[in-house]
C-alpha positions, 0 to 999 in steps of 0.5 A: 578465192581472191576477194578480187576475183569474188567481186567480179564474179558477183558483178558479172552474174548480178549484171547478167541476171537484171539483163535475163529478168528484163521485165521484172527488173524493169518493174523494180527500176520503174517503181524505184523511179517513181519513189526517188522522183516524189523524193527529189520533187519534195526536196526541191519544194522544200527548198523553194518554201524555206527559201521563200521564208527566209526572204519573207523573215529579211523583210520583217521589222518594227519601225518606230515613228517619232513625232517632229517635235521629238529631240534627237538625243531622245531618239538616240537614247532609245536606239542605244537602249534597244541595241542592249536588247538580247533579242535585237538584231539591228537598229537603224536610225532614219532622221527627219531629212532622210525621212523627207527624201525618202517620201519625196522619192515614193511621191515624185510622180504625185505632183499634188502631194509634192505641191502640198508639201511645198506650200507646208514650208516645213518638214512634217516628218519626225525621225525613226527606228527600223528594228530587227530582232534575231529570230521572228519569234522575238518581235513580240518581246521587242514590241512590249519593250518599245510599248512601255517606252511609248508610255514613258518617253513624253515632253515636259507637257505630257505628249509622248514622244513616239507617235505610232509603233508599226509592229511587222505587217508580215507576221501573219504571212509568215506564220501561214508560210511556216505552217504550210512549210511544216504541214508539206514536210509532214505530207512529204515524209508520210508520202516518201515512206509510203513510196519506199515501202511500196518499193522495197515490197516490190524488189523483195518480191521480184528478187524472190522470183528471181531467187526461185527461177534460180533454185536449181542453180543456187542448190548447186552451188551450195552443194559444192560449197559455195560461200553465202556471200557468193550466192547472195552477192548477184541478187544484191547487185541486181537491186543495188543496180536497179536503184542506181538506174532508178535515181538517175532516171528520176534526176532526168525527169526532174530536170523538164519539171524544174526548167518548166516551173523555174521562170514561174517560181522566180516570178511568183516567189520574188527571185527564187529561180528553181531551175538554177537551183537544180543545176547548181547542185545537180551533182549533189541531188544525182548523188543523193537520188542514186545513193538512196536508190542503190540503199534502197534496192541493196537492203530489199534484195538482201532481205529478200535473199536472207528469208528465201535462202535461210542463210 
C-alpha cells in the first residue's frame, strides 16, 4: 500500500472515530484545554514579571555626590577610574550647572524653594556621577570601590570630596520581585506537570475505551494482516486532533483574559501592555499551544494503543 493511501485512510478513520466517540472526545479536549490554558496563562505571567523586573533594573544605579568645593579634575579622575572597572557599564557625569538646572526644574512650582535659592546667590550643589553596573548583583562591588575612594579623595584640609554615595534604593524591590518570579516559575512548572499528567491519563483512558469499543474490528484487521501502523494510526491521530483543538480553544480563552487585564497591567507595571504582547505574538503563542496539545495527545494515544494492543 502506498504511503499516501495509508495516510489518507488513517486520517479518515481517525476523524470518523473522533466524531463517533463524541462524549469521550469532548472530555479529552476539555481537559487538555484547561491544561494548555494554564500553560499559556503562565507564559504571559512570566513575560509580565520578567519585563517588569527588566524595567526596574534599568532604573537602578549608584549616584556619587561631591561637595561644591570639589575640583572638576577630581570628579573626572574618579569617572575614568570607574569606567575601567569590569563591573561598570556606564558612568555619566553631571556638572554643577546641570545639577542646578535639574533642581530648578523639579521645584519650578515651589516658589519658596526657588526664592531661597535666589537669595543664596550661588550654586550650593556639587557635581555627581551616575553609575550603572552590567548586572544588578555587581552593584555591591561598585559600592565597595566607591567607599574606598570616599576615604582616599580628600582636600588638603582633610575634608572628603565625596559628600555621599546613594547606594541604589530599588535593591530591596528588585530582590523581592526576583524571588516572586522564581517562586512563580517553580509553582507554574509544578502546576503544568500535574495538569499534563492528568490530561495524559484521561486521554490514555479515553483512547483505551475507544480501542475496547473497536476490539472486534481490530481483531479482524489483524487477522487479515493489517500493519501495526494502520491499526495504531487512527487512534494516534484522534489524540493529535484533540490536542490541536484544545490548543486552539485555549488560545481563544486567553484573548479576553489578556484584553481585560492588558490596560491594568499597563497602568500598574509602568507601560507593560499584556494585550499588546498577546496580539503581537499571537501566531507564535498559537503554534506553541497547538503544538504542545498535539504532542501531548499523540504521545498519550500512542502509549494507550501500545499498551492495549501490545504491538
